[in-house]
C-alpha positions in Angstrom: -22.3 -13.6 -25.1 -22.8 -12.5 -28.4 -20.2 -13.7 -31.5 -19.5 -10.4 -32.8 -16.8 -8.8 -31.4 -16.3 -6.0 -29.7 -15.8 -3.2 -31.0 -14.9 0.9 -28.8 -16.8 3.1 -28.2 -19.5 1.8 -25.9 -19.5 -0.9 -22.3 -17.6 -2.6 -21.9 -18.3 -6.9 -22.4 -16.5 -7.7 -19.5 -17.2 -5.0 -16.9 -19.7 -2.7 -18.2 -17.2 0.9 -17.9 -17.2 3.3 -21.1 -14.6 2.8 -23.2 -14.0 5.6 -25.2 -13.5 4.9 -29.3 -9.9 4.3 -30.0 -9.4 2.8 -27.0 -7.0 -0.8 -26.7 -8.0 -1.4 -23.7 -11.3 -1.0 -21.6 -9.9 2.1 -18.2 -12.1 -0.8 -16.0 -10.7 -4.3 -16.3 -7.9 -3.6 -18.3 -9.8 -6.4 -20.9 -9.3 -5.6 -25.0 -8.6 -7.0 -28.2 -5.8 -9.6 -27.4 -6.5 -10.6 -24.7 -10.8 -10.7 -25.4 -13.7 -9.1 -24.8 -15.1 -11.7 -23.3 -15.3 -12.6 -19.4 -14.8 -16.5 -21.1 -11.2 -15.2 -22.2 -8.5 -17.0 -21.6 -6.3 -16.4 -18.9 -2.6 -18.7 -18.3 0.4 -18.6 -16.3 -0.7 -15.3 -14.1 -0.5 -16.9 -10.9 -3.6 -15.5 -9.8 -5.8 -16.7 -6.4 -8.9 -18.4 -7.4 -11.1 -16.9 -4.9 -10.9 -14.0 -2.8 -12.7 -16.2 0.0 -9.5 -18.0 -0.1 -7.0 -15.8 0.4 -6.0 -15.2 4.8 -4.2 -11.4 4.9 -3.1 -12.0 8.4 -0.7 -14.8 7.3 -0.4 -12.9 3.7 1.9 -10.2 6.1 3.7 -12.3 8.5 4.1 -14.1 5.9 5.7 -11.1 3.8 6.7 -9.4 6.3 7.7 -11.2 9.9 6.0 -11.0 13.1 5.4 -7.1 14.0 7.3 -4.4 13.4 10.7 -4.2 14.0 11.7 -2.2 17.5 12.5 1.4 17.0 15.0 2.8 19.5 12.9 4.4 22.2 13.9 7.7 21.9 11.7 9.5 24.3 13.7 8.2 26.6 16.5 9.5 25.6 15.8 13.3 25.1 14.5 12.4 28.3 18.3 12.2 29.9 18.9 14.8 27.7 16.7 16.9 29.3 17.7 16.6 32.5 20.7 17.1 31.7 20.5 20.0 30.7 18.9 20.9 33.8 21.5 20.2 35.8 23.4 22.2 34.7 21.4 24.5 34.3 20.4 24.9 38.0 24.4 24.5 38.5 25.4 27.4 36.9 23.3 29.0 38.8 24.3 28.0 41.5 28.3 28.7 40.7 26.5 32.9 39.3 24.8 33.1 42.8 27.4 31.9 45.5 30.4 34.0 43.8 28.8 37.2 44.1 
């Protein structure tokens, strides 16, 4: 990396994305004049993970969201019961109509 300061337009020295004229930050990685246009720019206090290889997604999901999804009530059973009751009511009404005639 050279000591000269990057000025848009041009390719970002950090990620290589094109930075348009008068841009205040790189659209690809967010590097800017304030944060530093070089990879050695100091970033502190952000609490970012150091390496993606150390990240355990399953552990993260378990810690953040608990073990599994909360169970929703089984509505299929309810609608099955409602349907059977309606069919029985219709059958009973048909029997009553034919019984009176």
